[in-house]
C-alpha positions in Angstrom: 0.0 0.0 0.0 1.4 3.4 -0.9 -0.1 5.5 1.7 -1.4 4.0 5.0 -2.7 6.8 7.1 -2.7 7.8 10.8 0.9 7.1 11.6 2.7 9.4 14.1 4.5 12.3 12.5 8.3 11.7 12.0 10.7 14.1 13.8 13.9 15.5 12.4 16.2 12.6 11.6 19.5 12.3 9.8 20.4 9.0 8.1 23.8 8.3 6.7 23.7 5.9 3.8 26.2 4.7 1.2 28.8 7.2 2.5 32.2 6.2 1.0 35.3 6.4 3.1 38.5 8.1 2.0 38.9 11.5 0.4 35.8 13.6 1.1 33.7 14.7 -1.9 32.3 18.2 -2.6 29.2 18.9 -0.4 25.9 19.6 -2.0 22.4 20.0 -0.6 19.4 18.8 -2.6 15.9 19.4 -1.3 12.7 17.6 -2.4 9.6 19.8 -2.3 5.9 19.2 -3.3 2.5 18.3 -2.0 2.2 15.7 0.7 1.9 12.0 -0.4 3.3 12.7 -3.9 6.2 10.3 -3.2 9.0 12.6 -2.2 9.9 10.4 0.9 9.7 7.1 -1.2 11.9 8.7 -3.9 14.6 9.6 -1.3 14.4 6.4 0.8 14.4 4.0 -2.2 17.3 5.9 -3.8 19.5 5.7 -0.7 18.5 2.2 0.6 17.4 0.5 -2.6 14.3 -0.6 -0.7 10.8 0.8 -1.2 9.2 1.7 2.1 6.0 -0.1 3.0 4.6 2.4 5.4 3.8 6.0 5.0 4.7 8.4 7.7 4.1 12.2 7.2 7.3 14.1 7.1 8.2 17.0 9.2 11.8 17.3 8.3 14.1 14.5 7.3 17.5 14.2 5.6 19.7 11.6 4.1 23.4 11.5 3.3 24.7 9.9 0.1 27.9 10.0 -2.0 27.7 10.0 -5.7 30.3 10.3 -8.5 29.3 12.4 -11.4 31.5 13.3 -14.4 34.5 11.9 -12.5 34.0 14.0 -9.4 32.8 12.7 -6.1 30.0 14.6 -4.3 28.6 14.2 -0.8 25.0 15.0 -1.2 22.7 15.8 1.7 19.2 15.0 0.6 16.4 16.9 2.5 12.8 15.8 2.7 10.1 18.5 3.5 6.6 18.5 4.6 4.0 19.3 2.0 1.1 19.8 4.5 -0.1 23.4 5.1 0.6 22.9 8.9 4.3 23.3 8.3 4.2 26.3 6.0 6.1 28.5 8.4 8.7 25.8 9.4 9.3 24.5 5.9 11.4 27.4 4.5 13.9 26.8 7.3 15.0 23.7 5.3 15.5 25.7 2.2 18.7 27.5 3.4 21.8 26.7 1.5 20.0 24.4 -1.0 21.9 23.9 -4.1 19.1 22.2 -6.2 15.4 21.6 -5.7 13.5 18.5 -6.8 10.0 19.9 -7.3 7.7 16.9 -7.3 4.2 16.0 -8.3 2.5 12.7 -8.7 1.5 11.8 -12.4 -1.8 10.5 -11.0 -2.7 13.6 -9.0 -3.7 16.6 -11.0 -4.0 18.8 -7.9 -0.4 18.3 -7.1 0.6 19.2 -10.6 -1.4 22.4 -10.5 0.1 23.3 -7.1 3.6 23.4 -8.6 2.7 26.5 -10.5 0.3 28.1 -8.1 2.0 27.3 -4.7 5.4 25.7 -4.9 7.2 27.5 -7.6 6.3 31.0 -6.1 7.4 29.8 -2.6 10.8 28.7 -3.9 11.2 31.8 -6.0 10.5 33.9 -3.0 12.9 32.2 -0.6 15.6 31.1 -3.0 15.3 32.7 -6.4 18.7 31.7 -7.7 18.5 28.1 -6.9 18.0 25.6 -9.9 14.8 23.5 -10.0 14.4 20.0 -11.5 10.7 19.1 -12.0 9.9 15.5 -11.1 6.9 13.5 -11.9 6.6 10.6 -9.4 4.7 7.2 -9.6 5.1 6.8 -13.4 4.4 3.1 -12.9 0.8 4.0 -12.4 0.4 4.7 -16.1 0.6 0.8 -16.5 -2.8 0.6 -14.7 -5.7 1.3 -17.2 -8.0 2.3 -14.2 -5.7 5.2 -13.2 -6.1 8.5 -15.1 -2.5 10.0 -15.4 -1.0 13.1 -16.6 1.3 12.6 -19.7 5.1 13.3 -20.1 3.9 16.1 -22.5 2.1 17.7 -19.4 5.3 17.6 -17.4 7.4 19.1 -20.2 4.8 21.9 -20.7 4.9 22.7 -16.9 8.7 22.7 -17.0 8.6 25.4 -19.6 6.1 27.5 -17.7 8.0 27.5 -14.4 11.5 27.6 -16.2 12.8 24.4 -14.5 16.1 23.2 -15.8 14.7 19.6 -16.6 11.6 17.5 -16.4 12.2 13.9 -15.3 10.0 11.0 -14.2 10.5 8.1 -11.9 9.0 5.1 -10.2 10.2 4.5 -6.7 8.3 1.2 -6.4 10.0 0.0 -9.6 13.3 1.7 -8.8 13.3 3.3 -12.3 15.2 6.5 -13.1 16.1 7.4 -9.5 19.8 7.7 -9.8 19.5 9.6 -13.0 17.5 12.3 -11.3 20.2 12.8 -8.6 22.9 12.8 -11.3 21.1 15.6 -13.1 20.5 17.4 -9.8 24.2 17.3 -9.1 25.0 18.6 -12.6 22.5 21.4 -12.0 24.2 22.2 -8.7 27.6 22.4 -10.3 26.4 24.4 -13.4 24.7 27.1 -11.4 26.7 27.1 -8.1 27.6 30.6 -7.1 29.0 32.2 -3.9 27.7 30.3 -0.9 26.5 33.5 0.7 24.1 34.3 -2.0 22.9 31.0 -3.4 20.0 31.0 -1.0 18.3 32.9 1.8 
């Protein structure tokens, strides 16, 4: 089941996974943002642990550590998960500080989460961190295999990317572990391409 309800809210937690010993890589912070229950947590957990979580626990703030080699350079990435619920609107921007790239997520089977990208999330990110690159991510792409589920198309995602001026539009399936690493490789490349002085990259 994708979203069992009524679990206690998770507190701030730091998980170190896949950290490679030896020479430290360059630090980068990647933050996942979007409506609640669109699959942000599943994306991060499945990518870092290679295991799809079976229980849904609403996120307050959570972060994960991972090392990734991109184009011959090793990077130590801190992956931040954020709460999409309105209850945390005042707290959520605290997690945006020093972000190098945002993964702005919606679920391909949830039109509201798609619409909220332009009406809610993009304005929030542009207000707090106007210079930080955005990769638009369509989650739960596996649901297109179900004829009983009405899903947005890849064309819808590309259209939205152009509207919000995100660097890329990508899709993934956490439950099938499809295209997860590719998203973080592109996020690292976006960080490197647009990285500026640390004092002005974010609020």
